[in-house]
N, C-alpha and C positions, 0 to 999 in steps of 0.2 A: 231802893234799887241798889243791888250789890255790884260793885265793880270787880271784875275778874282780871287779874294780872297774870300773864303767862310768864312764869319765871323758869329758867332752865333748872334741870335736876342737878344736884351737886355731883361732881365727878368722883368716881370711886378712887380710893387711894392707890390702886394699882394701875391707873391710867399713865401713859407715857408723859414725861415732862421734858422740857427743853434740855438739850445736852449742855449748852453753855448759857450761863445766866445773861439775860439782856440781849441775846442774839437769836436770830432766826436762821437756821440752816436750810437752804433751799437747794434743789437740784439745779445746778448752774446750767447744765445743758438744756433743760426744759425752759429755763428763763431765757437763755440765748435764742432758742428756737422761736419762742413767742415774740421776742423783739424782732427777729429776722422776718417773721411772717408779717408783722405789722409794717415794717419798713418796705418789704416787697409790695405790699398793698398800696403804699404811698409812691411806688414807682422807683425806689432806690435800686440802682443797677446791681450792686454787689451787697445785697442785704445781709447775708450771713457774715461776711467779713466785717461789715459795719457793726452788726450786733455783737460779735465777739469783742471788738474793740470797746464798744460802749459798756458791755457787761464787765469786762476786765477792769476798765477804769472805774466803774461804779464800785466794784468790789475793793479796789485799792483805797477808795475814799479820798483820793487826791484830786486836786484841781487839774484841768487840762494841761496847764503849763508845767506843773510838777510831774504829772504822769508822763508827758512827752520827754521831759528831761531824764526821768528815771529809765525810760526805754532807749534813750540816746537818739531821740527824734526831734526834728524841728517842730514847733507848735503847729505850723501850717501842714506838716505831714500828718500829724495826729488828726487835725480837722478833716483832711482828705480821707483818712481811714474811716472816721466816724460818719462821714457823708456818703460812704459807699462807692467811692470812685476807684478803689483798689480791690482787685480780685482776691478771693480767699487764698489761693495758691501763692499770691505775691505778698502776703502779710510778712512784716519784718521778723527775723529770727527772735529778736527780743520779745516780741508779742507772742510768737508761737511757743516759746518756752514757758510763758505764763499760762498759756492754754492748757498745757500738760500738767503744770503744777496745781491748777485749780480744778482738776478732774473733769474738764470738758471732754466730751467724746468726739474726737476729730472725725471718725468715720461717719457718725450720725450727721455731723455738720456738713461734711462733703456731700452726703446724700441729699440733705436738705437744700444745699446750694444748687445741686443739679436739678432738683424738682422745681425750685422757685425760678430758676433761669430757663427752664424748659429744655434742658440739655438731654 
């Protein structure tokens, strides 16, 4: 009996490669939208604001305490943001400036916020 092994074809040399070695570049807006949809499904009131905060902290690679300090927030305030108790329009300016610097699409996020909240 012959065993057949399904192996992938080798990739042609002209296939795209990662832009940065050891890193994966993703669409941050799509990632944030997916987090927000999941949080909304769990009943989080301000899922988009929470998702933005979670995504930006994740991208920073910092602990909650260090990220809060970098934003000039108390640790408890960061926890409240990540828990979804703060509305998208009430996000601190220090967090909103990061939103823009990480190429998040605010208009798409506002639209998603309205959709998920039923506004």
